[in-house]
VOLUMTI-392836 format. One record per residue (C-alpha): z negated, y, x negated; residue in one letter. Coordinates in nm, 2 decimals, padded with zeros to 4 digits. Each point is the difference from the previous one (the first is absolute). Layout:
BEGIN
((Z; Y; X); "A")
...
***
This chain:
BEGIN
((-00.01; 00.01; -00.01); "M")
((00.08; 00.36; -00.15); "F")
((-00.07; 00.33; 00.08); "R")
((00.14; 00.28; -00.19); "D")
((00.16; -00.25; -00.27); "G")
((-00.30; -00.18; -00.02); "E")
((-00.12; -00.35; 00.03); "L")
((-00.34; -00.09; 00.20); "L")
((-00.18; -00.27; -00.16); "L")
((-00.31; -00.15; -00.03); "I")
((-00.22; -00.17; -00.21); "Q")
((-00.13; -00.31; 00.14); "R")
((-00.43; -00.18; 00.07); "R")
((00.16; -00.31; 00.00); "K")
((00.28; -00.20; -00.24); "P")
((00.28; 00.05; -00.07); "P")
((-00.14; 00.30; -00.21); "Y")
((00.16; 00.33; -00.09); "G")
((00.17; 00.27; 00.15); "W")
((00.22; -00.06; 00.31); "A")
((00.17; 00.13; 00.32); "P")
((-00.16; -00.11; 00.31); "P")
((00.04; -00.38; 00.13); "A")
((-00.13; -00.32; 00.10); "G")
((00.04; -00.29; 00.22); "H")
((00.22; -00.10; 00.27); "V")
((-00.24; -00.17; 00.31); "E")
((00.08; -00.27; 00.22); "D")
((00.18; 00.13; 00.25); "G")
((00.13; 00.37; -00.22); "E")
((00.31; 00.08; -00.12); "D")
((00.06; 00.13; -00.26); "Y")
((00.01; 00.35; 00.14); "Q")
((-00.28; 00.00; 00.13); "A")
((-00.22; -00.13; -00.25); "A")
((00.13; 00.35; -00.20); "A")
((-00.09; 00.15; 00.22); "G")
((-00.33; -00.08; 00.02); "R")
((-00.12; -00.01; -00.32); "E")
((00.07; 00.30; -00.06); "L")
((-00.14; 00.12; 00.29); "L")
((-00.36; -00.27; -00.15); "E")
((00.07; 00.09; -00.32); "E")
((00.02; 00.37; -00.03); "V")
((00.00; 00.14; 00.36); "G")
((00.37; 00.11; 00.00); "L")
((00.21; -00.11; 00.31); "R")
((00.32; -00.05; -00.06); "S")
((00.31; 00.17; 00.20); "T")
((00.28; -00.13; -00.13); "R")
((00.04; -00.32; -00.16); "L")
((00.32; -00.06; -00.22); "R")
((00.05; -00.36; -00.20); "L")
((00.05; 00.08; -00.37); "V")
((-00.02; -00.37; -00.13); "L")
((-00.04; -00.37; 00.13); "S")
((-00.10; -00.30; -00.25); "K")
((-00.19; -00.31; -00.05); "T")
((-00.20; 00.01; -00.34); "Y")
((-00.17; -00.28; -00.11); "P")
((-00.35; 00.19; -00.11); "N")
((-00.37; -00.13; 00.10); "R")
((-00.16; 00.11; 00.28); "C")
((-00.37; -00.02; 00.12); "R")
((00.08; -00.21; 00.32); "R")
((-00.07; -00.40; -00.04); "P")
((00.34; -00.14; -00.15); "G")
((00.18; 00.34; -00.06); "G")
((00.20; 00.00; -00.29); "D")
((00.24; 00.27; 00.15); "W")
((00.10; 00.26; 00.19); "H")
((00.20; 00.16; 00.22); "R")
((00.08; 00.34; -00.05); "W")
((00.11; 00.32; 00.22); "E")
((00.05; 00.28; -00.16); "V")
((-00.03; 00.33; 00.25); "Y")
((00.07; 00.35; -00.05); "E")
((-00.25; 00.18; 00.25); "A")
((00.00; 00.30; 00.18); "G")
((-00.41; 00.11; 00.09); "V")
((-00.20; 00.21; 00.17); "Q")
((-00.33; 00.04; -00.08); "G")
((-00.25; 00.12; -00.30); "E")
((-00.11; -00.34; -00.27); "L")
((-00.32; -00.14; 00.08); "A")
((-00.06; -00.30; -00.18); "C")
((-00.11; -00.32; 00.04); "N")
((-00.29; 00.01; -00.19); "P")
((-00.03; -00.43; 00.10); "E")
((00.33; -00.04; -00.19); "E")
((00.12; 00.29; -00.21); "V")
((-00.21; 00.16; -00.27); "A")
((00.26; 00.30; -00.02); "S")
((00.31; 00.16; 00.14); "A")
((00.24; 00.28; -00.11); "R")
((00.33; 00.14; 00.03); "W")
((00.13; -00.08; -00.38); "V")
((00.35; 00.23; -00.13); "G")
((00.26; -00.18; -00.20); "P")
((-00.21; 00.11; -00.37); "D")
((-00.31; -00.16; 00.07); "E")
((00.21; -00.31; 00.14); "L")
((00.16; -00.04; -00.35); "E")
((-00.35; -00.01; -00.11); "G")
((-00.07; -00.26; 00.22); "F")
((00.25; -00.22; -00.06); "L")
((-00.06; 00.11; -00.39); "G")
((-00.31; -00.16; 00.04); "R")
((00.09; -00.33; 00.18); "T")
((00.24; -00.10; -00.24); "L")
((-00.22; 00.03; -00.29); "A")
((-00.24; -00.23; 00.25); "Y")
((00.27; -00.27; 00.02); "L")
((00.00; 00.05; -00.37); "D")
((-00.31; -00.11; -00.08); "D")
((-00.08; 00.35; -00.10); "N")
((-00.30; 00.05; 00.26); "V")
((-00.28; -00.24; 00.07); "T")
((-00.08; -00.11; 00.35); "Q")
((-00.27; 00.23; -00.04); "D")
((00.07; 00.28; -00.08); "N")
((00.35; -00.07; 00.27); "W")
((-00.30; -00.01; 00.29); "M")
((-00.15; 00.32; -00.20); "R")
((00.35; 00.18; 00.04); "S")
((00.33; -00.16; 00.12); "P")
((00.31; 00.09; 00.06); "G")
((00.25; -00.13; 00.23); "L")
((-00.09; -00.37; 00.21); "E")
((00.32; -00.20; -00.23); "P")
((00.14; -00.08; 00.31); "I")
((00.11; 00.32; 00.11); "W")
((00.16; 00.12; -00.27); "V")
((00.24; -00.25; 00.07); "D")
((00.01; 00.08; 00.37); "M")
((00.03; 00.40; -00.06); "L")
((00.32; -00.08; -00.23); "T")
((00.18; -00.25; 00.26); "K")
((-00.01; 00.24; 00.24); "A")
((00.11; 00.29; -00.27); "G")
((-00.33; 00.15; 00.02); "L")
((-00.04; 00.02; -00.41); "I")
((00.26; -00.07; -00.26); "G")
((00.03; -00.36; -00.19); "E")
((-00.20; -00.07; -00.25); "I")
((00.11; -00.21; -00.26); "E")
((-00.18; -00.22; -00.09); "G")
((-00.22; -00.04; 00.32); "F")
((00.11; -00.35; 00.21); "K")
((-00.05; -00.20; -00.38); "K")
((-00.35; 00.16; 00.01); "R")
((-00.05; -00.04; 00.35); "D")
((00.12; -00.38; 00.04); "D")
((-00.28; -00.07; -00.30); "A")
((-00.28; 00.16; 00.18); "Y")
((00.05; -00.18; 00.33); "R")
((00.00; -00.31; -00.18); "K")
((-00.41; 00.08; -00.19); "S")
***
């Protein structure tokens, strides 16, 4: 979700740790678009006024749910109304991030994937969740990063 050229990112209280756009699981009987609107409201108190699908992809990544070794992701560009109000049970922090700060988060993530940031240090000061680097790239929201896929594949296998 963008506002004035800035992307809304949250820092989760629960794994996976890192900065990411608001997101969550689809509940039984719910479609992806409804889940996107619900998660946006639950996590940051914003109501969606428009949702436009920008990416639909299945990833073989870990999940907290039993038997979860993959996720089907649908990423939406959202128009919103309301004031940012984080759910303290799910969100440690939220902010609108411009291109320079996003670049800093990307650099931090790449350093983490290259084992140049310890797990403890990552927990204290994370970058983007690795899965989101790929999704934001595939959605055309950030540029391609050389060598990212190899780093991300190694991370997922660990």
